[in-house]
C-alpha positions as CSV (number, residue, x, y, z in Angstrom):
1,M,-17.7,0.9,22.4
2,I,-20.4,3.3,20.2
3,Q,-19.9,3.2,16.3
4,I,-20.3,7.0,14.9
5,K,-22.2,6.5,11.4
6,R,-20.2,9.2,9.2
7,N,-19.5,10.0,5.5
8,L,-16.5,12.4,4.2
9,I,-17.1,13.2,1.0
10,F,-14.9,16.0,-1.2
11,S,-16.5,17.8,-3.8
12,L,-16.1,20.9,-5.7
13,E,-18.7,23.8,-5.1
14,K,-21.4,24.3,-7.4
15,R,-21.3,27.8,-8.5
16,K,-23.0,30.3,-11.0
17,K,-22.4,33.8,-12.7
18,D,-24.9,35.1,-15.0
19,G,-26.6,31.8,-14.6
20,K,-24.1,29.7,-16.0
21,L,-21.8,27.2,-14.3
22,I,-18.5,28.4,-13.4
23,T,-16.0,25.9,-14.1
24,D,-12.6,27.4,-13.5
25,N,-10.9,27.9,-10.2
26,I,-13.4,26.6,-8.1
27,P,-13.4,25.6,-4.0
28,I,-12.6,22.1,-3.2
29,R,-15.1,21.8,0.4
30,L,-15.1,18.7,2.6
31,R,-18.6,17.4,3.3
32,V,-18.8,15.6,7.0
33,N,-22.2,13.7,7.5
34,F,-22.4,12.2,10.7
35,E,-25.2,10.7,13.2
36,G,-27.8,13.4,11.4
37,S,-25.6,16.4,11.3
38,R,-23.4,17.6,8.3
39,V,-20.5,20.1,8.8
40,D,-19.1,21.5,4.8
41,I,-15.1,22.7,5.6
42,Q,-13.5,24.7,3.1
43,T,-10.3,23.1,2.3
44,G,-8.3,26.2,1.2
45,Y,-7.9,24.7,-2.2
46,R,-9.3,25.5,-5.6
47,I,-9.0,23.5,-8.9
48,D,-10.8,23.8,-12.2
49,I,-13.7,21.4,-13.1
50,S,-11.9,19.6,-15.8
51,K,-9.0,18.5,-13.6
52,W,-11.3,17.2,-10.7
53,N,-11.7,13.1,-10.5
54,K,-15.1,13.2,-9.4
55,E,-15.0,9.5,-8.6
56,K,-11.8,9.5,-6.6
57,E,-12.7,12.7,-5.0
58,E,-9.1,13.9,-5.7
59,V,-7.4,16.3,-8.3
60,K,-6.3,14.5,-11.5
61,N,-2.7,13.3,-11.6
62,G,-0.4,15.6,-12.8
63,S,-2.7,18.7,-12.9
64,F,-2.3,22.0,-11.3
65,N,-4.4,24.8,-10.0
66,K,-4.0,28.6,-10.8
67,L,-1.6,29.1,-8.1
68,G,0.7,26.5,-8.9
69,Q,-0.1,24.0,-6.4
70,S,0.3,20.6,-7.9
71,S,-1.9,17.7,-7.7
72,S,0.4,15.5,-5.4
73,S,0.5,18.5,-2.9
74,I,-3.2,19.2,-3.1
75,N,-4.6,15.6,-2.6
76,S,-2.0,15.4,0.1
77,R,-3.6,18.1,2.1
78,L,-7.0,16.3,1.3
79,L,-6.1,13.4,2.3
80,E,-4.5,14.6,5.7
81,L,-7.5,16.6,6.6
82,K,-9.9,13.7,6.0
83,V,-7.2,11.2,8.5
84,A,-7.4,14.0,11.2
85,I,-11.5,14.2,10.9
86,Q,-11.3,10.1,11.1
87,D,-8.9,10.2,13.8
88,L,-11.1,12.7,16.0
89,F,-14.2,10.2,15.3
90,G,-12.0,7.3,16.6
91,D,-11.0,9.1,19.7
92,Y,-14.7,9.9,20.4
93,E,-15.7,6.4,19.8
94,R,-13.4,5.1,22.2
95,L,-15.1,7.9,24.9
96,D,-18.5,6.6,24.1
97,Q,-19.4,9.9,22.8
98,I,-20.4,11.9,19.4
99,P,-18.3,15.1,19.0
100,T,-20.3,18.7,18.0
101,K,-19.6,20.2,14.6
102,E,-17.5,22.8,16.3
103,E,-15.2,20.1,17.1
104,V,-15.1,18.6,13.7
105,K,-14.5,22.3,12.2
106,Q,-11.6,22.6,15.2
107,V,-9.8,19.8,13.5
108,A,-9.8,21.8,9.9
109,K,-8.9,25.1,11.6
110,S,-5.9,23.5,13.4
111,L,-4.5,21.6,9.8
112,K,-4.9,25.3,8.3
113,T,-2.9,26.9,11.0
114,K,-0.4,24.2,11.1
115,G,0.2,25.2,7.0
116,K,0.3,28.9,7.7
117,V,3.1,28.8,10.5
118,E,6.1,30.8,9.6
119,P,8.6,28.6,8.4
120,K,10.4,26.4,10.6
121,V,13.8,26.8,12.3
122,Q,16.4,25.6,10.1
123,I,19.2,25.2,12.5
124,T,17.3,22.4,14.6
125,N,16.0,20.4,11.7
126,S,18.6,18.4,9.6
127,L,17.7,17.5,5.9
128,M,18.0,14.0,7.3
129,D,15.5,14.6,10.3
130,V,13.0,16.5,8.2
131,F,13.3,13.0,5.4
132,D,12.4,10.8,8.6
133,E,9.2,13.3,9.2
134,F,8.3,13.1,5.2
135,V,8.3,9.5,5.3
136,K,6.5,8.8,8.4
137,E,3.6,11.2,7.8
138,N,3.5,9.8,3.9
139,G,3.8,6.5,4.9
140,R,0.8,7.0,7.1
141,L,-1.7,9.1,5.4
142,N,-1.0,7.1,1.7
143,N,-0.8,3.8,3.5
144,W,2.6,2.9,2.2
145,S,3.7,-1.0,1.4
146,T,6.7,-2.5,2.8
147,A,8.4,-2.1,-0.7
148,T,7.8,1.8,-1.2
149,F,9.1,2.0,2.9
150,T,12.3,0.1,1.4
151,K,12.5,2.7,-1.8
152,F,12.6,5.7,0.0
153,S,14.9,4.1,2.7
154,A,17.3,3.5,-0.2
155,V,16.6,7.2,-1.3
156,Q,18.0,8.6,2.2
157,K,21.1,6.2,2.1
158,H,22.3,7.9,-1.2
159,L,21.8,11.1,0.2
160,N,24.0,10.4,2.7
161,N,26.4,8.6,0.9
162,F,26.7,11.6,-1.3
163,N,27.2,14.0,1.2
164,P,26.2,12.9,5.2
165,E,26.2,16.6,6.3
166,L,23.7,17.5,3.1
167,S,21.6,20.5,4.2
168,F,18.9,21.6,1.5
169,D,21.0,24.7,0.3
170,D,23.3,22.2,-0.9
171,L,20.4,20.9,-3.5
172,D,20.7,24.1,-6.1
173,E,21.1,23.4,-9.6
174,S,25.0,22.9,-9.0
175,G,24.2,20.2,-6.0
176,L,21.7,18.5,-8.1
177,T,23.9,17.8,-10.7
178,D,26.4,16.6,-8.9
179,Y,24.0,14.1,-6.9
180,L,23.3,13.4,-10.8
181,I,26.8,12.5,-11.4
182,H,27.1,10.8,-8.0
183,L,24.3,8.2,-8.9
184,R,25.9,7.8,-12.4
185,K,29.3,7.0,-11.3
186,V,29.4,6.1,-7.5
187,G,25.9,4.3,-7.5
188,K,26.5,3.0,-11.2
189,M,22.9,3.5,-12.0
190,K,21.3,3.2,-15.1
191,N,20.0,6.5,-16.6
192,S,16.6,4.9,-16.2
193,T,16.9,4.1,-12.6
194,I,18.5,7.8,-11.6
195,K,15.5,9.4,-13.5
196,K,13.3,7.3,-10.8
197,Q,16.2,8.4,-7.6
198,L,15.4,12.0,-9.1
199,G,11.3,12.0,-8.9
200,F,11.3,10.6,-5.4
201,L,14.0,13.1,-4.4
202,K,11.7,16.0,-6.1
203,W,8.7,14.9,-4.1
204,F,10.5,14.9,-0.8
205,L,11.9,18.7,-2.0
206,R,8.2,19.7,-2.7
207,W,7.1,18.2,0.5
208,S,9.6,20.2,2.5
209,F,9.5,23.4,0.5
210,E,5.5,23.6,0.7
211,K,5.8,22.6,4.9
212,H,8.3,25.6,5.2
213,Y,11.3,23.5,5.9
214,H,13.5,25.6,3.6
215,S,12.9,27.8,0.8
216,N,15.0,26.5,-1.8
217,D,12.8,26.0,-4.9
218,A,15.8,24.8,-7.6
219,Y,14.5,21.7,-7.9
220,Q,11.3,22.9,-9.6
221,A,13.4,23.9,-12.6
222,F,15.8,21.1,-12.4
223,R,14.9,19.1,-15.7
224,P,18.1,17.3,-16.8
225,K,18.3,15.3,-20.4
226,I,18.7,12.1,-19.3
227,K,19.0,9.8,-22.1
228,D,16.7,6.6,-22.2
229,S,15.1,3.8,-23.9
230,N,11.2,3.2,-24.2
231,K,10.5,0.0,-21.6
232,T,10.2,-3.1,-23.6
233,V,6.9,-4.8,-22.2
234,I,7.3,-8.2,-21.7
235,F,4.4,-10.5,-22.0
236,L,3.4,-14.0,-23.1
237,T,2.0,-14.4,-26.4
238,E,-0.9,-16.8,-26.9
239,E,1.3,-19.2,-28.1
240,E,3.9,-19.2,-25.8
241,K,1.1,-19.4,-23.1
242,A,-0.1,-22.6,-24.8
243,K,3.6,-24.1,-24.5
244,I,2.8,-23.5,-21.1
245,I,-0.3,-24.9,-20.5
246,K,0.8,-27.9,-22.7
247,Y,4.1,-28.7,-21.0
248,E,3.9,-31.9,-18.8
249,I,5.2,-31.5,-15.7
250,P,8.0,-33.9,-13.8
251,S,6.7,-36.0,-10.8
252,T,9.9,-34.7,-9.3
253,K,8.7,-30.9,-9.9
254,N,4.9,-31.0,-8.6
255,Y,5.7,-27.8,-7.3
256,L,5.4,-25.8,-10.7
257,E,1.9,-27.4,-11.2
258,R,0.8,-24.8,-8.6
259,V,2.8,-22.1,-10.0
260,R,1.6,-22.4,-12.9
261,D,-2.0,-22.2,-12.3
262,V,-1.5,-19.3,-10.2
263,L,0.6,-17.8,-13.2
264,L,-2.2,-18.4,-15.6
265,F,-5.1,-17.2,-13.3
266,T,-3.1,-13.7,-13.4
267,C,-3.0,-14.5,-17.1
268,Y,-6.8,-14.4,-17.5
269,T,-7.7,-12.1,-14.5
270,G,-5.3,-9.4,-14.9
271,L,-4.2,-9.5,-11.4
272,R,-1.1,-8.3,-9.6
273,Y,0.6,-10.6,-7.5
274,S,0.0,-8.9,-4.1
275,D,-3.9,-9.5,-5.2
276,V,-3.7,-13.1,-5.9
277,Y,-1.5,-13.5,-3.0
278,N,-4.5,-11.9,-1.0
279,L,-7.6,-13.5,-2.6
280,K,-9.6,-14.7,-0.2
281,R,-12.8,-17.6,-1.0
282,S,-14.6,-15.1,0.6
283,D,-13.9,-12.7,-2.6
284,V,-15.0,-15.4,-4.6
285,K,-19.0,-14.5,-5.8
286,P,-21.2,-16.8,-8.3
287,G,-19.8,-15.6,-11.6
288,H,-17.1,-13.2,-10.5
289,I,-14.3,-12.1,-8.2
290,E,-14.5,-8.5,-5.5
291,V,-11.2,-7.7,-4.5
292,T,-9.7,-4.3,-2.9
293,T,-6.3,-4.2,-4.5
294,V,-3.1,-3.6,-2.0
295,K,-1.4,-1.3,-4.3
296,T,-4.1,1.3,-4.7
297,S,-7.2,0.2,-2.7
298,D,-9.6,0.2,-6.1
299,S,-12.4,-2.2,-5.6
300,L,-12.5,-4.0,-8.5
301,I,-15.0,-6.5,-9.5
302,I,-13.6,-8.9,-12.4
303,E,-16.1,-11.7,-14.1
304,F,-14.5,-15.1,-14.4
305,N,-14.0,-16.7,-18.2
306,K,-13.8,-20.2,-18.4
307,H,-9.8,-20.5,-17.9
308,S,-9.8,-18.5,-14.7
309,K,-12.9,-20.5,-13.1
310,A,-11.8,-23.8,-13.6
311,I,-8.3,-22.6,-11.8
312,I,-10.6,-21.5,-9.0
313,E,-12.8,-24.8,-8.7
314,K,-9.4,-27.1,-9.1
315,Y,-8.8,-25.3,-5.7
316,A,-11.9,-24.5,-4.2
317,H,-12.4,-27.6,-1.8
318,I,-8.6,-27.6,-0.7
319,P,-7.9,-25.6,2.4
320,Y,-5.1,-23.3,2.8
321,E,-4.0,-20.6,5.8
322,D,-6.2,-17.9,6.2
323,D,-9.0,-18.7,3.7
324,K,-7.0,-17.9,0.9
325,A,-8.8,-19.3,-2.6
326,L,-5.6,-20.2,-4.3
327,P,-1.8,-21.6,-3.2
328,V,0.2,-18.8,-3.8
329,I,3.8,-19.1,-2.4
330,S,6.3,-15.9,-1.6
331,N,6.7,-13.7,-4.5
332,Q,10.8,-14.4,-4.8
333,K,10.0,-18.0,-4.9
334,M,7.4,-17.1,-7.5
335,N,9.4,-15.4,-9.5
336,D,12.3,-18.0,-9.4
337,Y,9.6,-21.2,-10.2
338,I,8.0,-19.2,-13.0
339,K,11.8,-18.5,-14.7
340,E,12.4,-22.6,-14.1
341,L,8.5,-23.4,-15.6
342,A,9.3,-21.0,-18.8
343,E,12.7,-22.8,-19.1
344,L,11.3,-26.2,-19.1
345,A,8.5,-25.3,-21.7
346,E,11.3,-23.4,-23.9
347,I,9.9,-20.0,-23.7
348,N,13.4,-18.9,-24.7
349,T,12.8,-16.1,-27.8
350,P,15.4,-13.8,-27.5
351,V,14.5,-10.6,-26.4
352,R,16.8,-7.4,-26.5
353,L,17.1,-4.7,-23.8
354,T,18.7,-1.4,-24.1
355,H,19.4,0.9,-21.5
356,Y,22.1,3.8,-21.2
357,T,24.3,4.8,-18.5
358,G,24.8,8.3,-19.2
359,N,25.6,8.5,-23.1
360,K,26.6,4.9,-23.2
361,R,24.3,2.5,-24.6
362,T,24.5,-1.0,-23.6
363,D,22.5,-3.8,-25.3
364,E,21.8,-7.2,-23.7
365,V,20.2,-10.1,-25.5
366,L,18.7,-12.5,-23.1
367,P,16.4,-15.7,-23.6
368,K,12.8,-14.6,-22.2
369,Y,12.3,-16.9,-19.5
370,E,15.1,-15.3,-17.6
371,L,12.9,-11.6,-17.9
372,L,9.8,-13.6,-16.4
373,G,8.2,-13.0,-13.2
374,T,4.6,-12.9,-11.2
375,H,3.8,-9.5,-12.9
376,V,3.8,-10.7,-16.7
377,G,0.5,-12.4,-15.9
378,R,-1.1,-9.0,-15.4
379,R,0.9,-7.9,-18.7
380,T,-0.3,-10.9,-20.8
381,F,-4.1,-10.0,-19.3
382,I,-3.7,-6.8,-20.7
383,C,-2.2,-7.6,-23.8
384,S,-4.4,-10.2,-24.8
385,A,-7.5,-8.3,-24.2
386,L,-6.8,-5.4,-26.2
387,S,-5.4,-7.5,-29.5
388,I,-8.4,-9.3,-29.4
389,G,-10.6,-6.2,-29.8
390,I,-11.7,-5.8,-25.8
391,P,-12.4,-1.9,-25.7
392,V,-9.7,-0.2,-23.2
393,Q,-12.1,1.1,-21.3
394,V,-13.4,-2.1,-20.7
395,V,-9.9,-3.4,-19.8
396,M,-9.2,-0.6,-17.4
397,K,-12.3,-1.6,-15.3
398,W,-10.7,-4.8,-14.9
399,T,-7.3,-3.4,-14.1
400,G,-7.8,-0.2,-12.0
401,H,-5.9,1.9,-14.4
402,S,-7.3,5.6,-14.3
403,D,-5.4,6.7,-17.0
404,Y,-4.4,6.3,-20.7
405,K,-0.9,6.9,-20.0
406,A,-0.5,3.9,-18.2
407,M,-2.3,1.8,-21.0
408,K,-0.3,3.5,-24.0
409,P,2.9,0.7,-23.9
410,Y,0.0,-2.0,-24.1
411,I,-1.8,0.0,-26.8
412,D,1.1,0.1,-28.8
413,V,1.9,-3.8,-28.0
414,A,-1.7,-4.9,-29.0
415,D,-1.5,-2.6,-32.3
416,K,1.7,-4.7,-33.9
417,T,0.1,-7.9,-32.3
418,K,-3.0,-7.3,-34.4
419,K,-0.7,-6.0,-37.2
420,S,1.2,-9.1,-37.3
421,A,-1.7,-11.2,-36.8
422,M,-3.1,-9.9,-40.5
423,E,0.0,-10.3,-41.9
424,K,-0.5,-13.9,-41.6
425,F,-3.1,-13.8,-44.2
426,N,-0.5,-13.1,-47.1
427,E,0.9,-16.7,-46.7
428,L,-2.7,-18.6,-47.0
């Protein structure tokens, strides 16, 4: 079977007017280079230069173009086009042939025609059937993880419990309000969870609206006021980290040593659990590790410090299944053992959590060890890096964060940590 060399690049066309570069409402183009040929495909979408992420070749999150089309909608269509053309190349590779330029262009034409068809017959497409199609298509296009499929399975279950005969027309402003109340009273959900559920539902309704499965756009204006508290960032302070490092693990609990090493590795690299679980020996290079993240497919280079290097070297000569670099166990067991280790190391500072159910506020105080899990290492890395003065843009290079919005909670924590550290001088 032949291998067709190809390169697919989304970019904005460079256009000038009166000698000046136009920066608003620029056409998005897909350039396909393959086996000495080049095809430029007009995607049919436009966006301002300021709203285009050149590195990721997509519209920046939260942006809209002049027609009001959202970044998620445009990016989804761009990805659909890219996947369709890659599938074409794959089919021709299996035939030991190379497609013509016209055949590549025809894929794009077919997708554009698909997007312009008249509204589909709603009688033959129930909301739940369309939901299944939504999950299938977006799961394939966006390479959803098992966890994401599980989330949307839960969304579908909640909708079905709300009304087994639910239709798109039912989800007008009144119907959406009834659904919100259903999640609160029947689903007994906290406001923070309800926000997430409504976000997932809006995604589905937006997708199905743009696919012409319905004409009910009430979801666009539905913005209920849902009281919520700021999420507490749970991380390990330097003192708590030192407690865990110095704790002498009993001989009857040797398994906690490996758990501690993996936890500390995430504290000194910022890796998510999924990425340290998938870390191979081939990812370990002299002076750094190279990973493609499971969640976002970002390619990251993370330099070693003396702590992360020592942990990698400790296990370098021990063989593990699938050539793994570290002895990482299942997520569930890891979470349980981290709590056990932290409790033994007396990481028991009281932490108050505040949440709302409707307008009712609930405060819950728990020992910190009960709130720890596999993600605490990544949070600890970010907070520690920012508090010792490492620039946020450098930290983002290590963690793969693409915007400051996701980093803001950590920046706020780092500012408080620095203020607290400075106040210690008053005690001298």
